[in-house]
N, C-alpha and C positions, 0 to 999 in steps of 0.2 A: 344339444341346441342347436339349431339349422345356424350356418354361417351366412351374416349378411351381406350384400356387396356395398360397399362405399360408393359414393355416386361423388363425382370428380368436385362436386365445391365440397364434400367432407373429407376428401383424399387429401386438394389443395389445402387445408386448414391442418387437417395431420398432418401436410409436410411442412407447413410454418411454425406448429410447436417444435418437431424434429429440430429446425433449424435453431430454435429458441434453444430450445434444451443446449444444444450443443455448443452458443454461444455462452450460454450461463454456464455450463460445467466448464470450458476453457479459462472464463475466469475465476472460477473456483480454484481451477489447478493450482494456477501460479499466484503467487502473492507480489510478485515483483509487480504486474502492470491488474491492479485492480479496474474495475467495470466505468472507474471516473475517469480514468485516462491515468491517472496520478500514481508513480511509482510507489511502493511502500519498500522501504529499504530495512535488510536485518542490522541490531548493531556494530557487525561486522564490516558491511557495506558502509554505514553511515560514518563508522569512523574512518575508514578509506577514505569517505568523500570530505570530509571536515580536515584529514592528514593529523589525525590523535591518536592513542592508541584505544584498544577498547575499554582499557582496566581505566583510563582517566571517563570515556563515555559510562561507564555503569558507575562511575563514584559520582557525578555529574550527577546522574539521575536518584542517586539516596541523597544529595544535597538539595537537587530541588532547581540547581542553576545551570542544568544543561539546555539542551535544545528540546521542545515537546516530542511527546511520543506516546505511542498506544499501546492499550496490552490488547492482546486477541488472546484467550485463555490464558498460558504462561511465557506466550512469544512476545517478546518487545517488536515494533516497528517505530519505522520513522518515517513521514512523508518525505517526500524529497520537497517538496516548494519550504514546509516547514522549516527546516534544515537551513535553507537557503535564508528565510527570513529570520530566523534566531542569526545567524552572521550577521546580515545587515545591520539588527539590533544592535550588533557586536560593535562596530566599525566606531573609532575613536580620531579624531583631528589634533590631540596633545596627548604625552604621556601625564598631564596632571588630570584629566578626564576620568571621573570615576563610571 
């Protein structure tokens, strides 16, 4: 099969595609910085963020009263903004509040 020479326009198109592919690959490599710009935290990172133990966080997931999380395959991840929102929803002004 004879080799075709690419026009400048085709070459620029391939260059743009390659840049986009690299950008997407870098987003896939890091679960800490998805394309939305929002960080995804591992359970350990989330526990550190909340200043609780990993065990407490796992039990809270099972009880259903912990912060919202997502499952990606077998992995558990937390949106950083969801952790912040969850902590704000737990603010109390009095010890008698439920």
